[in-house]
Every structure is written in structure tokens, then in C-alpha cells.
N, CA, C and O atoms as a GROMACS GRO file, in nm:
protein
  540
    1MET      N    1   0.364   1.836  -0.348
    1MET     CA    2   0.386   1.727  -0.255
    1MET      C    3   0.470   1.776  -0.139
    1MET      O    4   0.572   1.843  -0.159
    2LYS      N    5   0.427   1.744  -0.019
    2LYS     CA    6   0.503   1.781   0.101
    2LYS      C    7   0.638   1.712   0.095
    2LYS      O    8   0.650   1.600   0.045
    3LYS      N    9   0.739   1.778   0.147
    3LYS     CA   10   0.874   1.724   0.143
    3LYS      C   11   0.879   1.586   0.208
    3LYS      O   12   0.829   1.565   0.318
    4THR      N   13   0.938   1.493   0.136
    4THR     CA   14   0.954   1.357   0.185
    4THR      C   15   1.050   1.357   0.302
    4THR      O   16   1.156   1.419   0.295
    5PRO      N   17   1.016   1.287   0.411
    5PRO     CA   18   1.109   1.279   0.523
    5PRO      C   19   1.237   1.207   0.479
    5PRO      O   20   1.232   1.088   0.447
    6THR      N   21   1.348   1.277   0.477
    6THR     CA   22   1.471   1.220   0.422
    6THR      C   23   1.539   1.122   0.516
    6THR      O   24   1.609   1.031   0.470
    7SER      N   25   1.520   1.138   0.644
    7SER     CA   26   1.590   1.050   0.738
    7SER      C   27   1.516   0.921   0.766
    7SER      O   28   1.566   0.835   0.839
    8VAL      N   29   1.398   0.906   0.709
    8VAL     CA   30   1.316   0.789   0.738
    8VAL      C   31   1.357   0.672   0.651
    8VAL      O   32   1.363   0.682   0.528
    9ARG      N   33   1.387   0.561   0.716
    9ARG     CA   34   1.414   0.435   0.646
    9ARG      C   35   1.289   0.351   0.655
    9ARG      O   36   1.234   0.332   0.764
   10VAL      N   37   1.244   0.301   0.542
   10VAL     CA   38   1.117   0.230   0.538
   10VAL      C   39   1.131   0.099   0.461
   10VAL      O   40   1.212   0.088   0.369
   11GLU      N   41   1.050   0.001   0.500
   11GLU     CA   42   1.039  -0.124   0.425
   11GLU      C   43   0.892  -0.150   0.400
   11GLU      O   44   0.812  -0.152   0.493
   12LEU      N   45   0.857  -0.169   0.275
   12LEU     CA   46   0.721  -0.206   0.238
   12LEU      C   47   0.721  -0.350   0.193
   12LEU      O   48   0.807  -0.394   0.117
   13ARG      N   49   0.623  -0.422   0.241
   13ARG     CA   50   0.601  -0.559   0.195
   13ARG      C   51   0.460  -0.563   0.139
   13ARG      O   52   0.363  -0.540   0.212
   14ILE      N   53   0.448  -0.592   0.012
   14ILE     CA   54   0.321  -0.588  -0.058
   14ILE      C   55   0.288  -0.730  -0.104
   14ILE      O   56   0.370  -0.796  -0.169
   15GLU      N   57   0.169  -0.776  -0.068
   15GLU     CA   58   0.128  -0.913  -0.101
   15GLU      C   59  -0.009  -0.914  -0.166
   15GLU      O   60  -0.096  -0.835  -0.130
   16ALA      N   61  -0.026  -1.002  -0.262
   16ALA     CA   62  -0.157  -1.022  -0.324
   16ALA      C   63  -0.170  -1.168  -0.366
   16ALA      O   64  -0.076  -1.228  -0.418
   17THR      N   65  -0.286  -1.222  -0.342
   17THR     CA   66  -0.316  -1.358  -0.382
   17THR      C   67  -0.370  -1.358  -0.524
   17THR      O   68  -0.451  -1.272  -0.560
   18VAL      N   69  -0.325  -1.453  -0.605
   18VAL     CA   70  -0.376  -1.469  -0.740
   18VAL      C   71  -0.482  -1.579  -0.736
   18VAL      O   72  -0.452  -1.696  -0.711
   19ASN      N   73  -0.606  -1.539  -0.760
   19ASN     CA   74  -0.716  -1.635  -0.762
   19ASN      C   75  -0.713  -1.715  -0.891
   19ASN      O   76  -0.654  -1.671  -0.989
   20PRO      N   77  -0.777  -1.834  -0.892
   20PRO     CA   78  -0.778  -1.916  -1.014
   20PRO      C   79  -0.835  -1.843  -1.137
   20PRO      O   80  -0.798  -1.875  -1.250
   21SER      N   81  -0.924  -1.747  -1.114
   21SER     CA   82  -0.985  -1.673  -1.226
   21SER      C   83  -0.902  -1.553  -1.271
   21SER      O   84  -0.942  -1.482  -1.363
   22GLU      N   85  -0.788  -1.530  -1.208
   22GLU     CA   86  -0.705  -1.413  -1.238
   22GLU      C   87  -0.575  -1.451  -1.308
   22GLU      O   88  -0.527  -1.564  -1.298
   23SER      N   89  -0.520  -1.355  -1.378
   23SER     CA   90  -0.389  -1.369  -1.440
   23SER      C   91  -0.285  -1.314  -1.342
   23SER      O   92  -0.302  -1.206  -1.286
   24SER      N   93  -0.177  -1.387  -1.323
   24SER     CA   94  -0.072  -1.338  -1.234
   24SER      C   95  -0.010  -1.210  -1.289
   24SER      O   96   0.036  -1.125  -1.212
   25ASP      N   97  -0.007  -1.194  -1.422
   25ASP     CA   98   0.045  -1.072  -1.482
   25ASP      C   99  -0.042  -0.952  -1.446
   25ASP      O  100   0.011  -0.843  -1.423
   26LYS      N  101  -0.173  -0.970  -1.441
   26LYS     CA  102  -0.262  -0.859  -1.406
   26LYS      C  103  -0.251  -0.823  -1.259
   26LYS      O  104  -0.261  -0.706  -1.223
   27VAL      N  105  -0.232  -0.923  -1.173
   27VAL     CA  106  -0.214  -0.895  -1.031
   27VAL      C  107  -0.081  -0.821  -1.011
   27VAL      O  108  -0.073  -0.728  -0.930
   28THR      N  109   0.022  -0.863  -1.082
   28THR     CA  110   0.150  -0.794  -1.077
   28THR      C  111   0.135  -0.650  -1.125
   28THR      O  112   0.192  -0.558  -1.066
   29SER      N  113   0.059  -0.629  -1.231
   29SER     CA  114   0.034  -0.493  -1.281
   29SER      C  115  -0.041  -0.410  -1.179
   29SER      O  116  -0.012  -0.291  -1.164
   30ALA      N  117  -0.136  -0.469  -1.107
   30ALA     CA  118  -0.209  -0.396  -1.004
   30ALA      C  119  -0.113  -0.342  -0.898
   30ALA      O  120  -0.128  -0.229  -0.852
   31ILE      N  121  -0.014  -0.422  -0.862
   31ILE     CA  122   0.085  -0.379  -0.763
   31ILE      C  123   0.173  -0.268  -0.819
   31ILE      O  124   0.193  -0.166  -0.754
   32THR      N  125   0.225  -0.288  -0.938
   32THR     CA  126   0.318  -0.190  -0.996
   32THR      C  127   0.247  -0.060  -1.036
   32THR      O  128   0.311   0.044  -1.044
   33ASN      N  129   0.117  -0.065  -1.063
   33ASN     CA  130   0.042   0.056  -1.097
   33ASN      C  131   0.030   0.150  -0.977
   33ASN      O  132   0.020   0.272  -0.995
   34ILE      N  133   0.032   0.097  -0.857
   34ILE     CA  134   0.016   0.178  -0.736
   34ILE      C  135   0.150   0.206  -0.669
   34ILE      O  136   0.170   0.314  -0.615
   35PHE      N  137   0.240   0.110  -0.673
   35PHE     CA  138   0.369   0.125  -0.604
   35PHE      C  139   0.479   0.141  -0.708
   35PHE      O  140   0.543   0.044  -0.750
   36ASP      N  141   0.498   0.265  -0.747
   36ASP     CA  142   0.592   0.302  -0.852
   36ASP      C  143   0.734   0.261  -0.814
   36ASP      O  144   0.782   0.295  -0.705
   37GLY      N  145   0.800   0.191  -0.901
   37GLY     CA  146   0.938   0.150  -0.877
   37GLY      C  147   0.951   0.022  -0.799
   37GLY      O  148   1.062  -0.022  -0.769
   38CYS      N  149   0.841  -0.039  -0.766
   38CYS     CA  150   0.843  -0.165  -0.691
   38CYS      C  151   0.816  -0.279  -0.788
   38CYS      O  152   0.716  -0.279  -0.859
   39SER      N  153   0.906  -0.375  -0.792
   39SER     CA  154   0.886  -0.486  -0.884
   39SER      C  155   0.863  -0.615  -0.806
   39SER      O  156   0.952  -0.662  -0.733
   40PRO      N  157   0.745  -0.672  -0.821
   40PRO     CA  158   0.717  -0.799  -0.753
   40PRO      C  159   0.813  -0.906  -0.803
   40PRO      O  160   0.824  -0.931  -0.923
   41GLU      N  161   0.880  -0.969  -0.710
   41GLU     CA  162   0.981  -1.067  -0.749
   41GLU      C  163   0.953  -1.206  -0.695
   41GLU      O  164   0.985  -1.306  -0.759
   42LEU      N  165   0.893  -1.211  -0.579
   42LEU     CA  166   0.873  -1.341  -0.518
   42LEU      C  167   0.734  -1.395  -0.547
   42LEU      O  168   0.635  -1.325  -0.529
   43LYS      N  169   0.728  -1.516  -0.593
   43LYS     CA  170   0.599  -1.579  -0.619
   43LYS      C  171   0.598  -1.715  -0.551
   43LYS      O  172   0.682  -1.801  -0.578
   44TYR      N  173   0.501  -1.733  -0.462
   44TYR     CA  174   0.486  -1.859  -0.392
   44TYR      C  175   0.349  -1.916  -0.427
   44TYR      O  176   0.249  -1.880  -0.366
   45GLY      N  177   0.346  -2.003  -0.526
   45GLY     CA  178   0.218  -2.058  -0.568
   45GLY      C  179   0.126  -1.948  -0.614
   45GLY      O  180   0.149  -1.886  -0.718
   46SER      N  181   0.022  -1.922  -0.538
   46SER     CA  182  -0.076  -1.820  -0.576
   46SER      C  183  -0.053  -1.687  -0.505
   46SER      O  184  -0.141  -1.601  -0.506
   47LEU      N  185   0.062  -1.668  -0.443
   47LEU     CA  186   0.092  -1.545  -0.369
   47LEU      C  187   0.206  -1.469  -0.437
   47LEU      O  188   0.313  -1.524  -0.462
   48ILE      N  189   0.181  -1.342  -0.466
   48ILE     CA  190   0.285  -1.255  -0.521
   48ILE      C  191   0.329  -1.160  -0.411
   48ILE      O  192   0.246  -1.098  -0.344
   49ILE      N  193   0.460  -1.149  -0.392
   49ILE     CA  194   0.516  -1.064  -0.287
   49ILE      C  195   0.616  -0.966  -0.351
   49ILE      O  196   0.700  -1.004  -0.432
   50ALA      N  197   0.603  -0.841  -0.311
   50ALA     CA  198   0.697  -0.738  -0.357
   50ALA      C  199   0.751  -0.667  -0.234
   50ALA      O  200   0.681  -0.651  -0.134
   51ARG      N  201   0.874  -0.624  -0.244
   51ARG     CA  202   0.935  -0.545  -0.136
   51ARG      C  203   0.990  -0.417  -0.194
   51ARG      O  204   1.033  -0.411  -0.310
   52CYS      N  205   0.989  -0.315  -0.112
   52CYS     CA  206   1.042  -0.186  -0.154
   52CYS      C  207   1.105  -0.120  -0.032
   52CYS      O  208   1.052  -0.130   0.079
   53PHE      N  209   1.217  -0.053  -0.052
   53PHE     CA  210   1.287   0.014   0.057
   53PHE      C  211   1.301   0.163   0.029
   53PHE      O  212   1.393   0.228   0.079
   54ASP      N  213   1.210   0.216  -0.052
   54ASP     CA  214   1.218   0.356  -0.094
   54ASP      C  215   1.083   0.423  -0.075
   54ASP      O  216   0.980   0.370  -0.116
   55LEU      N  217   1.083   0.540  -0.012
   55LEU     CA  218   0.958   0.615   0.007
   55LEU      C  219   0.893   0.653  -0.126
   55LEU      O  220   0.772   0.678  -0.132
   56GLY      N  221   0.971   0.657  -0.231
   56GLY     CA  222   0.916   0.688  -0.363
   56GLY      C  223   0.807   0.592  -0.406
   56GLY      O  224   0.721   0.629  -0.486
   57CYS      N  225   0.809   0.473  -0.355
   57CYS     CA  226   0.705   0.375  -0.387
   57CYS      C  227   0.568   0.419  -0.337
   57CYS      O  228   0.465   0.370  -0.385
   58LEU      N  229   0.565   0.509  -0.241
   58LEU     CA  230   0.438   0.553  -0.182
   58LEU      C  231   0.386   0.683  -0.243
   58LEU      O  232   0.285   0.735  -0.196
   59THR      N  233   0.451   0.738  -0.345
   59THR     CA  234   0.409   0.868  -0.397
   59THR      C  235   0.270   0.863  -0.461
   59THR      O  236   0.194   0.960  -0.447
   60ILE      N  237   0.235   0.758  -0.529
   60ILE     CA  238   0.102   0.747  -0.590
   60ILE      C  239  -0.004   0.743  -0.480
   60ILE      O  240  -0.107   0.809  -0.490
   61THR      N  241   0.021   0.665  -0.376
   61THR     CA  242  -0.072   0.660  -0.262
   61THR      C  243  -0.081   0.798  -0.199
   61THR      O  244  -0.190   0.847  -0.170
   62TYR      N  245   0.032   0.861  -0.178
   62TYR     CA  246   0.038   0.995  -0.119
   62TYR      C  247  -0.048   1.093  -0.199
   62TYR      O  248  -0.130   1.166  -0.142
   63ASP      N  249  -0.030   1.095  -0.330
   63ASP     CA  250  -0.102   1.189  -0.416
   63ASP      C  251  -0.252   1.158  -0.422
   63ASP      O  252  -0.334   1.249  -0.411
   64GLN      N  253  -0.287   1.033  -0.439
   64GLN     CA  254  -0.428   0.997  -0.456
   64GLN      C  255  -0.508   1.010  -0.327
   64GLN      O  256  -0.627   1.041  -0.332
   65VAL      N  257  -0.446   0.989  -0.214
   65VAL     CA  258  -0.517   1.007  -0.086
   65VAL      C  259  -0.562   1.152  -0.074
   65VAL      O  260  -0.671   1.178  -0.023
   66ARG      N  261  -0.481   1.244  -0.120
   66ARG     CA  262  -0.516   1.385  -0.113
   66ARG      C  263  -0.622   1.423  -0.216
   66ARG      O  264  -0.713   1.500  -0.186
   67SER      N  265  -0.611   1.369  -0.337
   67SER     CA  266  -0.706   1.405  -0.441
   67SER      C  267  -0.844   1.347  -0.415
   67SER      O  268  -0.943   1.398  -0.468
   68ARG      N  269  -0.853   1.243  -0.338
   68ARG     CA  270  -0.981   1.181  -0.309
   68ARG      C  271  -1.034   1.216  -0.170
   68ARG      O  272  -1.134   1.162  -0.125
   69ALA      N  273  -0.966   1.306  -0.104
   69ALA     CA  274  -1.007   1.350   0.031
   69ALA      C  275  -1.024   1.232   0.126
   69ALA      O  276  -1.120   1.225   0.202
   70ALA      N  277  -0.929   1.139   0.121
   70ALA     CA  278  -0.936   1.020   0.205
   70ALA      C  279  -0.832   1.023   0.317
   70ALA      O  280  -0.801   0.919   0.375
   71LEU      N  281  -0.779   1.140   0.346
   71LEU     CA  282  -0.672   1.150   0.447
   71LEU      C  283  -0.715   1.095   0.582
   71LEU      O  284  -0.641   1.019   0.644
   72GLY      N  285  -0.833   1.134   0.628
   72GLY     CA  286  -0.879   1.090   0.760
   72GLY      C  287  -0.893   0.940   0.769
   72GLY      O  288  -0.852   0.879   0.868
   73VAL      N  289  -0.950   0.880   0.667
   73VAL     CA  290  -0.968   0.734   0.664
   73VAL      C  291  -0.833   0.664   0.663
   73VAL      O  292  -0.810   0.570   0.738
   74PHE      N  293  -0.744   0.712   0.578
   74PHE     CA  294  -0.612   0.650   0.567
   74PHE      C  295  -0.535   0.662   0.698
   74PHE      O  296  -0.474   0.566   0.744
   75ARG      N  297  -0.537   0.780   0.758
   75ARG     CA  298  -0.467   0.801   0.886
   75ARG      C  299  -0.523   0.707   0.994
   75ARG      O  300  -0.447   0.646   1.069
   76ARG      N  301  -0.655   0.697   1.001
   76ARG     CA  302  -0.717   0.609   1.100
   76ARG      C  303  -0.673   0.464   1.079
   76ARG      O  304  -0.642   0.393   1.175
   77MET      N  305  -0.670   0.420   0.953
   77MET     CA  306  -0.628   0.283   0.924
   77MET      C  307  -0.483   0.259   0.968
   77MET      O  308  -0.452   0.158   1.030
   78LEU      N  309  -0.396   0.353   0.934
   78LEU     CA  310  -0.255   0.338   0.971
   78LEU      C  311  -0.237   0.333   1.123
   78LEU      O  312  -0.158   0.254   1.174
   79LEU      N  313  -0.311   0.418   1.194
   79LEU     CA  314  -0.300   0.420   1.340
   79LEU      C  315  -0.367   0.299   1.405
   79LEU      O  316  -0.311   0.242   1.499
   80ASP      N  317  -0.483   0.259   1.357
   80ASP     CA  318  -0.554   0.144   1.414
   80ASP      C  319  -0.478   0.014   1.393
   80ASP      O  320  -0.485  -0.076   1.477
   81ASN      N  321  -0.406   0.004   1.283
   81ASN     CA  322  -0.334  -0.120   1.250
   81ASN      C  323  -0.189  -0.118   1.295
   81ASN      O  324  -0.111  -0.206   1.261
   82ARG      N  325  -0.154  -0.019   1.371
   82ARG     CA  326  -0.016  -0.003   1.416
   82ARG      C  327   0.016  -0.098   1.531
   82ARG      O  328  -0.064  -0.118   1.622
   83LEU      N  329   0.136  -0.154   1.525
   83LEU     CA  330   0.191  -0.234   1.633
   83LEU      C  331   0.340  -0.206   1.635
   83LEU      O  332   0.414  -0.252   1.547
   84SER      N  333   0.385  -0.132   1.735
   84SER     CA  334   0.525  -0.093   1.748
   84SER      C  335   0.569  -0.011   1.627
   84SER      O  336   0.517   0.098   1.605
   85ASN      N  337   0.664  -0.061   1.548
   85ASN     CA  338   0.715   0.012   1.433
   85ASN      C  339   0.657  -0.038   1.301
   85ASN      O  340   0.716  -0.017   1.195
   86THR      N  341   0.542  -0.103   1.309
   86THR     CA  342   0.479  -0.164   1.192
   86THR      C  343   0.332  -0.122   1.182
   86THR      O  344   0.264  -0.109   1.284
   87THR      N  345   0.286  -0.101   1.061
   87THR     CA  346   0.144  -0.079   1.036
   87THR      C  347   0.110  -0.142   0.902
   87THR      O  348   0.200  -0.183   0.828
   88TRP      N  349  -0.017  -0.150   0.870
   88TRP     CA  350  -0.058  -0.210   0.743
   88TRP      C  351  -0.191  -0.151   0.698
   88TRP      O  352  -0.266  -0.092   0.775
   89PHE      N  353  -0.218  -0.170   0.568
   89PHE     CA  354  -0.347  -0.132   0.512
   89PHE      C  355  -0.377  -0.223   0.393
   89PHE      O  356  -0.289  -0.290   0.340
   90LEU      N  357  -0.504  -0.222   0.352
   90LEU     CA  358  -0.550  -0.306   0.242
   90LEU      C  359  -0.600  -0.218   0.128
   90LEU      O  360  -0.660  -0.113   0.150
   91LEU      N  361  -0.572  -0.261   0.004
   91LEU     CA  362  -0.619  -0.191  -0.115
   91LEU      C  363  -0.703  -0.284  -0.201
   91LEU      O  364  -0.680  -0.405  -0.205
   92ASN      N  365  -0.800  -0.226  -0.268
   92ASN     CA  366  -0.882  -0.302  -0.362
   92ASN      C  367  -0.797  -0.336  -0.484
   92ASN      O  368  -0.742  -0.248  -0.549
   93LYS      N  369  -0.788  -0.465  -0.514
   93LYS     CA  370  -0.701  -0.512  -0.623
   93LYS      C  371  -0.751  -0.467  -0.760
   93LYS      O  372  -0.671  -0.429  -0.846
   94GLN      N  373  -0.882  -0.470  -0.781
   94GLN     CA  374  -0.938  -0.430  -0.911
   94GLN      C  375  -0.913  -0.281  -0.937
   94GLN      O  376  -0.878  -0.243  -1.049
   95ALA      N  377  -0.933  -0.198  -0.836
   95ALA     CA  378  -0.907  -0.055  -0.851
   95ALA      C  379  -0.758  -0.030  -0.876
   95ALA      O  380  -0.722   0.054  -0.958
   96ALA      N  381  -0.673  -0.104  -0.806
   96ALA     CA  382  -0.528  -0.089  -0.824
   96ALA      C  383  -0.487  -0.123  -0.967
   96ALA      O  384  -0.397  -0.060  -1.022
   97PHE      N  385  -0.551  -0.221  -1.026
   97PHE     CA  386  -0.520  -0.257  -1.165
   97PHE      C  387  -0.547  -0.138  -1.257
   97PHE      O  388  -0.478  -0.119  -1.358
   98ALA      N  389  -0.648  -0.057  -1.222
   98ALA     CA  390  -0.681   0.063  -1.300
   98ALA      C  391  -0.597   0.183  -1.256
   98ALA      O  392  -0.614   0.292  -1.311
   99GLY      N  393  -0.507   0.164  -1.159
   99GLY     CA  394  -0.421   0.271  -1.113
   99GLY      C  395  -0.484   0.364  -1.011
   99GLY      O  396  -0.440   0.477  -0.993
  100VAL      N  397  -0.589   0.315  -0.945
  100VAL     CA  398  -0.663   0.396  -0.848
  100VAL      C  399  -0.646   0.337  -0.708
  100VAL      O  400  -0.661   0.216  -0.689
  101VAL      N  401  -0.615   0.422  -0.611
  101VAL     CA  402  -0.600   0.379  -0.472
  101VAL      C  403  -0.737   0.380  -0.405
  101VAL      O  404  -0.798   0.486  -0.388
  102VAL      N  405  -0.786   0.261  -0.368
  102VAL     CA  406  -0.912   0.246  -0.295
  102VAL      C  407  -0.885   0.157  -0.175
  102VAL      O  408  -0.846   0.041  -0.191
  103PHE      N  409  -0.905   0.211  -0.056
  103PHE     CA  410  -0.880   0.134   0.066
  103PHE      C  411  -0.999   0.044   0.098
  103PHE      O  412  -1.114   0.078   0.068
  104THR      N  413  -0.969  -0.070   0.158
  104THR     CA  414  -1.074  -0.158   0.208
  104THR      C  415  -1.050  -0.180   0.356
  104THR      O  416  -0.936  -0.187   0.402
  105GLU      N  417  -1.159  -0.190   0.430
  105GLU     CA  418  -1.150  -0.208   0.575
  105GLU      C  419  -1.111  -0.351   0.613
  105GLU      O  420  -1.035  -0.373   0.707
  106ASP      N  421  -1.164  -0.449   0.538
  106ASP     CA  422  -1.128  -0.588   0.566
  106ASP      C  423  -1.121  -0.666   0.435
  106ASP      O  424  -1.160  -0.616   0.329
  107GLU      N  425  -1.072  -0.787   0.444
  107GLU     CA  426  -1.044  -0.867   0.326
  107GLU      C  427  -1.168  -0.905   0.247
  107GLU      O  428  -1.158  -0.935   0.128
  108THR      N  429  -1.285  -0.904   0.310
  108THR     CA  430  -1.407  -0.946   0.241
  108THR      C  431  -1.466  -0.836   0.153
  108THR      O  432  -1.554  -0.863   0.072
  109GLU      N  433  -1.421  -0.712   0.168
  109GLU     CA  434  -1.475  -0.601   0.088
  109GLU      C  435  -1.432  -0.606  -0.058
  109GLU      O  436  -1.501  -0.551  -0.144
  110SER      N  437  -1.323  -0.669  -0.086
  110SER     CA  438  -1.272  -0.677  -0.223
  110SER      C  439  -1.302  -0.817  -0.277
  110SER      O  440  -1.247  -0.915  -0.227
  111PRO      N  441  -1.389  -0.829  -0.378
  111PRO     CA  442  -1.432  -0.961  -0.426
  111PRO      C  443  -1.319  -1.054  -0.466
  111PRO      O  444  -1.329  -1.175  -0.446
  112LEU      N  445  -1.211  -1.000  -0.520
  112LEU     CA  446  -1.098  -1.084  -0.560
  112LEU      C  447  -0.989  -1.087  -0.455
  112LEU      O  448  -0.881  -1.142  -0.478
  113GLY      N  449  -1.017  -1.029  -0.340
  113GLY     CA  450  -0.917  -1.022  -0.235
  113GLY      C  451  -0.838  -0.894  -0.248
  113GLY      O  452  -0.826  -0.838  -0.358
  114PRO      N  453  -0.783  -0.846  -0.139
  114PRO     CA  454  -0.711  -0.719  -0.140
  114PRO      C  455  -0.562  -0.735  -0.169
  114PRO      O  456  -0.508  -0.846  -0.174
  115ILE      N  457  -0.500  -0.622  -0.188
  115ILE     CA  458  -0.355  -0.613  -0.185
  115ILE      C  459  -0.322  -0.571  -0.042
  115ILE      O  460  -0.373  -0.470   0.006
  116ARG      N  461  -0.237  -0.647   0.025
  116ARG     CA  462  -0.198  -0.617   0.163
  116ARG      C  463  -0.064  -0.543   0.162
  116ARG      O  464   0.032  -0.587   0.099
  117VAL      N  465  -0.060  -0.430   0.231
  117VAL     CA  466   0.062  -0.349   0.236
  117VAL      C  467   0.105  -0.336   0.381
  117VAL      O  468   0.032  -0.281   0.464
  118LYS      N  469   0.223  -0.385   0.410
  118LYS     CA  470   0.279  -0.375   0.545
  118LYS      C  471   0.396  -0.277   0.539
  118LYS      O  472   0.482  -0.285   0.452
  119ILE      N  473   0.396  -0.183   0.633
  119ILE     CA  474   0.502  -0.083   0.640
  119ILE      C  475   0.578  -0.102   0.770
  119ILE      O  476   0.520  -0.106   0.878
  120VAL      N  477   0.709  -0.114   0.759
  120VAL     CA  478   0.797  -0.122   0.876
  120VAL      C  479   0.887   0.000   0.871
  120VAL      O  480   0.956   0.026   0.772
  121CYS      N  481   0.886   0.076   0.981
  121CYS     CA  482   0.964   0.200   0.984
  121CYS      C  483   0.993   0.235   1.130
  121CYS      O  484   0.902   0.239   1.212
  122ASP      N  485   1.119   0.262   1.161
  122ASP     CA  486   1.156   0.301   1.297
  122ASP      C  487   1.099   0.437   1.335
  122ASP      O  488   1.072   0.462   1.453
  123GLU      N  489   1.080   0.524   1.237
  123GLU     CA  490   1.021   0.657   1.260
  123GLU      C  491   0.878   0.658   1.207
  123GLU      O  492   0.843   0.742   1.124
  124LEU      N  493   0.795   0.564   1.254
  124LEU     CA  494   0.661   0.545   1.199
  124LEU      C  495   0.571   0.667   1.220
  124LEU      O  496   0.490   0.699   1.133
  125ASP      N  497   0.584   0.735   1.332
  125ASP     CA  498   0.503   0.855   1.354
  125ASP      C  499   0.530   0.960   1.246
  125ASP      O  500   0.437   1.020   1.192
  126GLU      N  501   0.656   0.982   1.215
  126GLU     CA  502   0.694   1.079   1.113
  126GLU      C  503   0.641   1.037   0.976
  126GLU      O  504   0.593   1.120   0.898
  127LEU      N  505   0.649   0.908   0.947
  127LEU     CA  506   0.601   0.857   0.818
  127LEU      C  507   0.449   0.874   0.807
  127LEU      O  508   0.400   0.918   0.704
  128ILE      N  509   0.376   0.839   0.912
  128ILE     CA  510   0.230   0.854   0.910
  128ILE      C  511   0.192   1.001   0.895
  128ILE      O  512   0.100   1.034   0.821
  129ASP      N  513   0.262   1.089   0.965
  129ASP     CA  514   0.234   1.232   0.954
  129ASP      C  515   0.260   1.284   0.813
  129ASP      O  516   0.193   1.377   0.768
  130TRP      N  517   0.357   1.226   0.744
  130TRP     CA  518   0.384   1.265   0.605
  130TRP      C  519   0.277   1.209   0.511
  130TRP      O  520   0.224   1.282   0.427
  131LEU      N  521   0.246   1.081   0.526
  131LEU     CA  522   0.149   1.017   0.437
  131LEU      C  523   0.007   1.072   0.457
  131LEU      O  524  -0.064   1.101   0.360
  132ALA      N  525  -0.032   1.085   0.582
  132ALA     CA  526  -0.170   1.124   0.613
  132ALA      C  527  -0.170   1.218   0.732
  132ALA      O  528  -0.202   1.178   0.844
  133PRO      N  529  -0.135   1.343   0.709
  133PRO     CA  530  -0.129   1.438   0.821
  133PRO      C  531  -0.267   1.464   0.880
  133PRO      O  532  -0.369   1.453   0.813
  134MET      N  533  -0.266   1.499   1.007
  134MET     CA  534  -0.391   1.533   1.076
  134MET      C  535  -0.420   1.680   1.049
  134MET      O  536  -0.335   1.766   1.068
  135TYR      N  537  -0.541   1.707   1.005
  135TYR     CA  538  -0.579   1.846   0.977
  135TYR      C  539  -0.679   1.894   1.078
  135TYR      O  540  -0.723   2.009   1.071
   0.00000   0.00000   0.00000
């Protein structure tokens, strides 16, 4: 693993909707299977929200993006969805439950809805270069 940028302060906000056909425990597991060390704490009706302030939460995403040769797609998503010091991406909830990182382009691609991940970071360029470097 490439050295984690030590000076980067990051905030992740992870959200997932619990559909009537789903268990909130399974949706919570989908989040924790991908974002190591992140514990979903806030629940608003059918919405589960987790926050993380540690780059360690992104290590599974970091590793799996490389093993699946998805760096280009991930980098494009992070750059296309960027606004100032914020970017976001979507993950397939069913794949996340199995511990697999699968990106979705829009909310309709995932039948049960996606996991939405928002990243706020003052050094966003450095973070994107670490997560998904340009080759």
C-alpha cells in the first residue's frame, strides 16, 4: 500500500437507505464491511448515517480498487463529482454486504439503492492522488 498522506485531514459521511425489504443490521454490515473502523451511529427512520475522520476507513476501498483494476473509473468519479473540497461516489449495497467494492454511476444501477460516500478534505487533490493515482 502506498504511504498514507499523513497531513491530510478527512471527513467521510456514509449514507444508505434501508428499504422495507431489507434488514437495518444487514445495511449496517454492508457499510462496516467496506469502511473498516467506521461504526454507523445515526439512524433517521430508513436512513443510516456513519461518519469517519480517519483515512484508515478507506483502506479496503484503496486495496480493492487496485485489485480490480478500477483505478481509472474511480479517479474519474472522484474528479467528476468534485466541488471545492468535497467529492462523492456511490457503491453497490449488495456487493458491499459481501465485502466487495463495486462502484455505481447513478442511484438507479443498484436495485436496493447505493451506499453514498461523501469525502470532505482540504487537501482533496492529495487524497485523490493517493486513492486513485493517474497512471
